[in-house]
C-alpha positions as CSV (number, residue, x, y, z in Angstrom):
1,X,103.8,84.6,80.6
2,X,101.0,87.0,80.5
3,X,99.4,85.0,83.7
4,X,102.8,85.5,85.6
5,X,103.0,89.1,84.7
6,X,99.3,89.5,86.1
7,X,99.8,87.4,89.3
8,X,103.1,89.8,90.0
9,X,100.9,92.9,89.6
10,X,98.0,91.6,91.8
11,X,100.9,90.7,94.5
12,X,102.6,94.0,94.4
13,X,99.6,96.3,93.4
14,X,99.7,98.2,96.6
15,X,103.5,99.0,96.4
16,X,103.1,99.8,92.7
17,X,100.0,102.1,93.3
18,X,102.0,103.8,96.1
19,X,105.1,104.2,93.9
20,X,102.8,105.4,90.8
21,X,101.2,107.8,93.4
22,X,104.6,109.3,94.5
23,X,105.7,109.5,91.0
24,X,102.6,111.4,90.2
25,X,103.2,113.7,93.3
26,X,106.8,114.3,92.5
27,X,106.0,115.2,89.0
28,X,103.3,117.5,90.1
29,X,105.6,119.1,92.3
30,X,108.4,119.6,89.9
31,X,105.8,121.1,87.6
32,X,104.6,123.4,90.4
33,X,108.1,124.3,91.2
34,X,108.8,125.0,87.6
35,X,105.6,127.2,87.1
36,X,106.4,128.9,90.5
37,X,110.0,129.7,89.4
38,X,108.7,130.9,86.1
39,X,106.5,133.3,87.7
40,X,109.1,134.6,90.0
41,X,111.3,135.1,87.2
42,X,108.6,136.7,85.2
43,X,107.8,138.9,88.5
44,X,111.5,139.7,88.9
45,X,111.9,140.8,85.4
46,X,108.7,143.0,85.6
47,X,110.1,144.7,88.5
48,X,113.4,145.3,86.8
49,X,111.7,146.8,84.0
50,X,109.7,149.0,86.4
51,X,112.7,150.2,88.2
52,X,114.7,150.8,85.1
53,X,111.7,153.0,83.6
54,X,111.6,154.9,87.0
55,X,115.3,155.6,86.8
56,X,115.0,156.8,83.1
57,X,112.0,158.9,84.2
58,X,114.0,160.5,87.0
59,X,117.1,161.0,84.9
60,X,114.8,162.8,82.1
61,X,113.3,165.1,84.8
62,X,116.6,166.1,86.0
63,X,117.6,166.8,82.4
64,X,114.7,169.2,82.0
65,X,115.7,171.1,85.3
66,X,112.9,169.6,87.1
67,X,114.9,168.5,90.2
68,X,112.3,168.3,92.9
69,X,110.1,165.9,90.7
70,X,113.3,164.0,89.8
71,X,114.4,163.6,93.3
72,X,110.9,162.4,94.4
73,X,110.8,159.9,91.5
74,X,114.1,158.4,92.4
75,X,113.6,158.0,96.0
76,X,111.2,155.2,95.3
77,X,113.9,152.9,93.9
78,X,117.0,153.9,96.4
79,X,116.8,150.4,97.8
80,X,116.2,148.7,94.7
81,X,118.0,145.3,94.4
82,X,118.4,145.8,90.6
83,X,119.3,149.5,90.2
84,X,119.8,150.8,93.7
85,X,123.3,152.0,93.4
86,X,122.7,153.8,90.2
87,X,119.6,155.5,91.8
88,X,121.6,156.6,94.8
89,X,124.2,158.0,92.6
90,X,121.6,159.8,90.6
91,X,120.0,161.0,93.7
92,X,123.4,162.7,94.8
93,X,123.8,164.1,91.5
94,X,120.5,165.7,91.4
95,X,120.8,167.1,94.9
96,X,124.1,168.5,93.6
97,X,122.5,170.1,90.4
98,X,119.8,171.5,92.4
99,X,122.0,173.3,94.8
100,X,124.2,174.7,91.9
101,X,121.2,175.9,90.0
102,X,119.5,177.6,93.1
103,X,118.3,181.2,92.5
104,X,119.4,181.7,96.1
105,X,123.0,181.9,97.3
106,X,124.3,178.6,98.3
107,X,127.5,179.0,100.3
108,X,130.2,176.3,100.5
109,X,129.5,175.7,104.2
110,X,125.8,175.0,103.5
111,X,124.6,171.9,105.4
112,X,123.1,170.6,102.0
113,X,126.4,170.1,100.6
114,X,127.5,167.8,103.5
115,X,124.4,165.6,102.7
116,X,125.6,165.3,99.1
117,X,129.2,164.5,100.1
118,X,128.0,162.0,102.6
119,X,125.8,160.0,100.0
120,X,128.6,160.2,97.5
121,X,131.0,158.7,100.1
122,X,128.6,156.0,100.7
123,X,129.1,154.9,97.1
124,X,132.9,154.5,97.0
125,X,132.8,150.7,97.7
126,X,130.3,150.2,94.9
127,X,131.5,148.5,91.5
128,X,134.1,150.5,89.4
129,X,131.9,152.6,87.4
130,X,129.5,153.8,90.1
131,X,132.6,154.6,92.4
132,X,134.3,156.1,89.7
133,X,131.4,158.5,89.1
134,X,131.1,159.1,92.8
135,X,134.7,160.1,92.9
136,X,134.2,162.4,90.0
137,X,131.3,164.3,91.5
138,X,133.3,164.5,94.7
139,X,136.2,166.0,92.8
140,X,133.9,168.5,91.4
141,X,132.5,169.5,94.7
142,X,136.0,169.9,96.1
143,X,137.2,171.8,93.0
144,X,134.3,174.4,93.2
145,X,134.6,174.7,97.0
146,X,136.6,177.3,99.0
147,X,138.1,176.8,102.5
148,X,134.8,176.8,104.5
149,X,133.1,173.9,102.3
150,X,131.7,171.0,104.5
151,X,134.3,168.3,105.2
152,X,136.6,167.0,108.0
153,X,139.6,168.6,106.3
154,X,140.4,172.1,105.0
155,X,142.9,170.8,102.2
156,X,140.5,170.7,99.3
157,X,143.2,170.9,96.7
158,X,144.3,167.5,97.9
159,X,140.9,166.1,98.2
160,X,140.2,167.4,94.7
161,X,143.4,165.8,93.2
162,X,142.8,162.3,95.1
163,X,139.2,162.0,93.8
164,X,140.0,163.1,90.4
165,X,142.9,160.4,90.4
166,X,140.6,157.7,91.6
167,X,138.0,158.7,89.2
168,X,140.4,158.4,86.3
169,X,141.6,155.0,87.4
170,X,137.9,153.4,88.0
171,X,136.0,155.0,85.1
172,X,135.8,152.7,82.1
173,X,136.7,153.5,78.5
174,X,133.3,154.7,77.5
175,X,131.8,157.9,75.9
176,X,130.1,158.7,79.3
177,X,133.2,158.3,81.3
178,X,135.2,160.6,78.9
179,X,132.6,163.2,79.3
180,X,132.9,162.9,83.0
181,X,136.6,163.5,82.6
182,X,135.9,166.6,80.6
183,X,133.7,168.2,82.9
184,X,136.0,167.7,85.8
185,X,139.1,169.0,83.8
186,X,140.9,171.9,85.1
187,X,141.6,173.7,81.6
188,X,139.8,174.0,78.4
189,X,142.3,172.1,76.2
190,X,142.0,169.1,78.4
191,X,138.2,169.0,78.4
192,X,138.1,169.2,74.5
193,X,140.8,166.3,74.4
194,X,138.3,164.3,76.6
195,X,135.3,165.2,74.7
196,X,137.3,164.3,71.4
197,X,138.0,161.0,72.7
198,X,134.3,160.3,73.8
199,X,133.2,161.1,70.3
200,X,135.6,158.9,69.0
201,X,134.2,156.1,71.0
202,X,130.5,157.3,70.2
203,X,130.2,159.7,67.2
204,X,126.5,160.1,68.2
205,X,127.1,160.7,72.0
206,X,124.6,163.8,72.4
207,X,125.8,165.1,75.8
208,X,129.4,165.2,74.7
209,X,128.6,167.0,71.5
210,X,126.4,169.6,73.4
211,X,129.2,170.0,76.2
212,X,131.7,170.7,73.3
213,X,129.3,173.3,71.7
214,X,128.9,175.0,75.0
215,X,132.8,175.2,75.6
216,X,133.2,176.7,72.0
217,X,130.4,179.3,72.9
218,X,132.1,180.6,76.0
219,X,135.4,180.8,73.8
220,X,133.7,182.6,71.1
221,X,134.6,180.0,68.6
222,X,131.2,180.1,66.8
223,X,132.4,178.2,63.8
224,X,133.2,175.1,65.7
225,X,130.2,175.9,67.9
226,X,128.2,175.9,64.6
227,X,129.3,172.5,63.5
228,X,128.6,170.8,66.9
229,X,125.1,172.2,66.9
230,X,124.6,171.1,63.5
231,X,125.5,167.4,64.7
232,X,123.1,167.8,67.7
233,X,120.2,168.5,65.1
234,X,121.1,165.2,63.2
235,X,121.5,163.1,66.4
236,X,118.2,164.6,67.9
237,X,116.0,166.5,65.2
238,X,113.1,166.9,67.6
239,X,115.2,168.4,70.4
240,X,115.1,172.4,70.3
241,X,118.5,172.8,72.2
242,X,120.5,171.9,68.8
243,X,118.5,174.6,66.7
244,X,118.9,177.2,69.7
245,X,122.6,176.6,69.8
246,X,122.8,176.6,66.2
247,X,120.9,179.9,66.1
248,X,123.4,181.4,68.6
249,X,126.4,180.3,66.7
250,X,125.1,181.8,63.6
251,X,124.2,185.1,65.4
252,X,127.8,185.2,66.4
253,X,128.8,184.7,62.9
254,X,126.4,187.2,61.5
255,X,124.4,184.8,59.5
256,X,121.1,186.4,60.9
257,X,118.7,184.9,58.3
258,X,119.9,181.4,59.1
259,X,119.9,182.2,62.8
260,X,116.3,183.2,62.7
261,X,115.2,180.1,60.8
262,X,116.8,178.0,63.7
263,X,115.3,180.1,66.4
264,X,111.8,179.7,64.8
265,X,112.2,175.8,64.6
266,X,113.4,175.7,68.3
267,X,110.4,177.7,69.3
268,X,108.0,175.4,67.2
269,X,109.3,172.5,69.2
270,X,108.8,174.3,72.5
271,X,106.5,177.2,72.1
272,X,106.3,178.2,75.8
273,X,110.0,178.1,76.4
274,X,111.1,181.8,77.7
275,X,114.8,180.9,77.2
276,X,114.2,180.2,73.5
277,X,112.0,183.2,73.0
278,X,114.6,185.4,74.7
279,X,117.5,184.2,72.3
280,X,115.5,184.9,69.2
281,X,114.7,188.4,71.0
282,X,118.5,188.7,71.3
283,X,119.0,188.1,67.5
284,X,116.4,190.5,66.5
285,X,118.2,193.2,68.6
286,X,121.2,192.4,66.7
287,X,119.6,192.7,63.5
288,X,118.2,196.2,64.5
289,X,114.6,194.6,64.3
290,X,113.3,196.2,67.6
291,X,109.7,195.6,66.9
292,X,109.9,191.8,66.5
293,X,112.3,192.0,69.7
294,X,109.7,193.7,71.6
295,X,107.2,191.1,70.6
296,X,109.3,188.4,72.0
297,X,110.3,190.3,75.2
298,X,106.5,190.9,76.0
299,X,105.7,187.2,75.2
300,X,108.4,186.3,77.7
301,X,106.7,188.6,80.4
302,X,103.4,187.1,79.6
303,X,104.8,183.6,80.1
304,X,106.8,184.4,83.2
305,X,105.7,187.6,84.6
306,X,107.6,187.2,87.8
307,X,111.1,187.4,86.0
308,X,112.1,191.1,86.2
309,X,114.7,190.6,83.7
310,X,112.1,190.0,80.9
311,X,110.4,193.3,81.9
312,X,114.0,195.0,81.5
313,X,114.1,193.6,78.1
314,X,110.7,195.3,77.3
315,X,112.2,198.4,78.5
316,X,115.3,198.3,76.3
317,X,113.3,197.4,73.3
318,X,110.8,200.4,73.9
319,X,114.1,202.8,74.3
320,X,115.5,201.3,71.1
321,X,112.2,202.2,69.2
322,X,112.1,205.5,70.6
323,X,108.6,204.8,72.5
324,X,109.8,206.8,75.4
325,X,106.3,207.2,77.2
326,X,105.7,203.6,77.2
327,X,109.3,203.0,78.2
328,X,108.9,205.4,81.2
329,X,105.5,203.3,82.2
330,X,107.3,200.1,81.8
331,X,110.2,201.5,84.2
332,X,107.9,202.7,86.6
333,X,106.2,199.1,86.8
334,X,109.4,197.4,87.0
335,X,110.8,199.7,89.7
336,X,107.5,199.2,91.8
337,X,108.0,195.3,91.9
338,X,108.9,194.2,95.4
339,X,111.9,192.5,94.5
340,X,113.4,195.1,92.2
341,X,117.1,195.5,92.5
342,X,118.5,198.8,91.0
343,X,122.0,197.4,91.3
344,X,120.9,194.4,89.1
345,X,119.1,196.9,86.7
346,X,122.1,198.9,86.3
347,X,124.2,195.7,85.5
348,X,121.9,194.5,82.8
349,X,121.7,198.1,81.3
350,X,125.2,198.1,81.2
351,X,125.5,195.0,79.4
352,X,122.6,195.9,77.1
353,X,124.4,199.1,76.0
354,X,127.8,197.3,75.8
355,X,126.4,194.5,73.5
356,X,124.4,197.0,71.3
357,X,127.2,199.2,70.6
358,X,129.5,196.0,70.3
359,X,127.1,195.1,67.4
360,X,127.6,198.6,65.7
361,X,124.0,199.8,66.6
362,X,122.6,202.3,69.0
363,X,120.7,201.8,72.0
364,X,118.4,204.6,71.0
365,X,117.3,206.2,67.7
366,X,119.9,208.9,67.2
367,X,117.4,211.4,65.7
368,X,115.4,211.3,69.0
369,X,118.4,212.1,71.3
370,X,116.7,215.2,72.9
371,X,113.9,212.9,74.1
372,X,116.1,210.8,76.2
373,X,116.1,213.2,79.0
374,X,112.4,212.0,79.8
375,X,113.5,208.5,80.7
376,X,115.9,206.7,82.9
377,X,119.1,205.9,80.7
378,X,120.1,202.3,80.8
379,X,123.5,203.0,82.4
380,X,124.8,202.4,85.8
381,X,123.3,205.1,88.1
382,X,120.7,205.9,85.5
């Protein structure tokens, strides 16, 4: 038996060797393909992670108001096979936010609006959620536009209605989607209902809590605003915004000690933020603590010397302290600025006097009324 096997092997040794070689070759090829596929999968996964990180980075920059940097970042992934549609949606949203927050007056017929509209219309054929958000942003643009807004039709009311309805149809039942519905709502009660629904779906949805707090703020509903701000502090304990909004709400309720504590925490988290410093200055003014208000106003000027409003704040605090010579110097320096606007000054002076009197305080020391003739009075035409 052994002999026959050996004889068979000798007779067919070339065929067997060829077959064995082919088997080795096929096995090697399969191993190589498996390794290549694994490498491609790993490379693809790494690319997905990089693109997701880039998208997150651009989103974070946008949330901080760094729109130019955010736009530059997201441009690198507009053609991504993994996040391209989301990146293009974010790009359009950032362009829109940059225009809305611009210090210059951006009219409705500005050519840049046409670019935003064109980008958003290019997303209407994407998946339901992406298309829904694009419809939502278009509805927002048409709602805020006048009869000269850039588009092929002047019937912007109909355009707003159409895109709002499409957005409502396409957006899923998520907290993010109900936040979008709230932002596009035509009335405050409707917006609050959408936000309540968002928070039913996700009780820790920070953006919805924040938006609701802002609505309560403009409605002077400080108790509800304080509750929302407290929730923001719980969700993001290292975010200064929650503490700042909490301080504003408590200031509105007259709880100044608690308000200052929250102001201090917010500034501790973001020491060079002039908005936070200016809010604390406002609380000190409401308390009648004009010396500390002056310190915060001067710190704002140090951090952002080109902002005339902060120089006005210094002037108002000096007037309240009765330091009229310094106030005169401050006004002279302010009025000498190349971009000084007397009408803007009068407007802010009127607001200052109104808010100060509304808080039951005086905008100047009553015992020094005779000395007020030496400095410009902070009222229109003064």
